[in-house]
C-alpha positions in Angstrom: 182.4 69.7 204.3 181.7 69.3 208.0 178.6 67.3 209.0 177.3 67.4 212.6 174.4 68.1 214.8 172.7 71.4 214.1 174.0 73.1 217.3 177.6 72.1 216.5 177.5 73.2 212.9 176.6 76.7 214.1 179.5 76.5 216.5 181.8 75.5 213.6 180.6 78.5 211.7 181.5 80.8 214.6 184.9 79.2 215.2 185.9 79.6 211.5 185.0 83.3 211.7 186.6 83.8 215.0 189.9 81.9 214.5 190.8 83.2 211.1 192.2 86.7 210.4 190.2 88.8 208.0 193.0 88.5 205.4 192.7 84.7 205.6 188.9 84.5 205.7 187.1 81.5 204.2 183.7 81.4 202.6 181.3 79.4 204.7 178.0 77.9 203.6 175.7 76.9 206.4 173.4 74.3 204.8 171.0 72.9 207.3 167.5 73.9 206.2 165.5 72.8 203.2 166.9 75.6 201.1 167.9 74.1 197.7 171.4 74.8 196.6 173.1 73.3 193.5 176.4 71.5 193.6 177.9 74.3 191.3 177.0 76.8 194.1 178.2 74.5 196.9 181.6 73.9 195.3 182.3 77.7 195.3 182.6 77.7 199.1 185.7 76.9 201.1 183.7 75.3 204.0 180.3 73.7 203.8 178.6 73.0 207.1 175.5 70.7 207.2 173.6 68.5 209.5 173.0 64.7 209.7 169.3 65.5 209.3 169.8 67.2 206.0 172.1 64.4 204.8 169.5 61.8 205.8 166.7 63.7 204.1 168.8 63.9 200.9 169.5 60.1 201.2 165.8 59.4 201.3 165.3 61.5 198.1 168.3 59.8 196.5 167.0 56.3 197.2 163.4 57.1 196.0 164.7 58.8 192.8 167.0 55.9 192.0 164.4 53.2 192.6 161.8 55.1 190.4 164.4 55.4 187.6 165.4 51.7 187.7 161.8 50.6 187.4 161.4 52.6 184.2 164.8 52.1 182.8 166.8 49.0 183.8 170.0 50.4 182.3 169.7 53.6 184.4 173.0 55.3 185.3 172.8 57.9 188.1 176.1 59.5 187.1 174.4 61.2 184.1 171.1 62.1 185.7 170.8 65.9 185.9 167.5 65.8 187.8 169.2 63.7 190.5 172.0 66.3 190.6 169.4 69.0 191.3 167.6 67.0 193.9 170.7 65.6 195.7 173.6 67.9 195.2 175.7 66.4 198.0 175.1 62.7 197.3 175.1 62.7 193.5 178.0 60.4 192.2 179.5 63.4 190.3 179.6 65.6 193.4 183.0 65.4 195.0 184.5 67.1 198.1 188.1 67.5 199.1 187.5 66.6 202.8 184.5 65.4 204.7 184.5 65.6 208.5 181.9 63.9 210.6 181.6 65.7 214.0 180.0 63.6 216.7 180.6 60.7 214.3 178.8 58.3 216.7 175.6 59.6 215.1 176.2 57.0 212.4 176.8 54.1 214.7 173.8 52.1 213.3 174.9 51.0 209.8 171.4 50.9 208.5 170.2 54.4 209.3 169.7 56.9 206.5 172.5 59.2 207.9 175.0 56.3 208.0 174.2 55.1 204.5 174.2 58.7 203.2 177.6 59.8 204.6 179.1 56.6 203.1 177.7 57.7 199.7 179.5 61.1 199.7 182.5 61.2 197.3 185.6 62.7 199.0 189.4 62.6 198.8 189.8 62.6 202.5 187.5 61.5 205.3 187.7 62.2 209.1 185.6 61.1 212.0 185.6 63.2 215.2 184.0 61.5 218.3 184.5 61.1 221.9 182.1 58.2 222.0 183.1 55.7 219.3 181.0 52.9 220.8 178.5 52.5 223.6 176.9 49.0 223.2 179.1 46.9 221.1 182.1 46.7 218.8 179.7 46.6 215.8 179.1 50.4 216.3 182.6 50.9 214.9 181.7 49.4 211.5 179.8 52.5 210.1 182.9 54.7 211.0 185.2 52.2 209.3 182.9 52.0 206.3 182.7 55.8 206.0 186.5 56.0 206.3 186.8 53.2 203.7 189.4 51.3 205.7 190.0 48.2 203.7 189.3 45.3 204.0 187.2 46.0 207.1 184.8 48.3 205.3 183.2 45.1 203.9 180.7 44.1 206.6 181.3 40.3 206.3 185.1 40.9 206.8 184.4 43.2 209.7 182.0 40.6 211.3 184.6 37.9 210.9 187.3 39.9 212.7 184.8 40.8 215.5 183.8 37.2 216.0 187.5 36.1 216.0 188.3 38.8 218.6 185.3 37.8 220.7 186.4 34.1 220.7 190.0 35.0 221.6 188.8 37.2 224.4 186.7 34.3 225.8 189.5 31.8 225.5 192.1 34.0 227.3 189.8 35.3 230.0 191.2 34.6 233.4 189.2 32.0 235.3 189.7 33.4 238.7 187.7 36.6 238.3 
């Protein structure tokens, strides 16, 4: 699965078609509109291309569904919820992808956005982040990428914060005074 801005996922689709020989073609699913596709359909494709917007939308549905279920059933387990699987085929705990690639990964730089929380929820064997702009304002913008990549122990926010504070203190202490 490749997640990116809409304009880039269309470019990914063209590149897959253009770069592969007909004898080596891959099936590509362009999933960026509100068209409902089940996980059983999704897993039949070699490449799934989707947008951060669609992932964020599915995250909102996922959160709402889970909170409604927990209110009615305190022992609720999303793993076995077939309705959730229909509503959220990408984010359902039983949905698993071999590789998830975030193109323009800086889109998830705010750890609290729906897109950032959603991509972290995706189950995958391998995870990649592609970006030419990993941070613009602070080192904290790296945390969502580390969380998505599941780089331990730094994918825990408190551990990440502790390291960032330590690096900041060291940088202040070793700063040359004659600047």
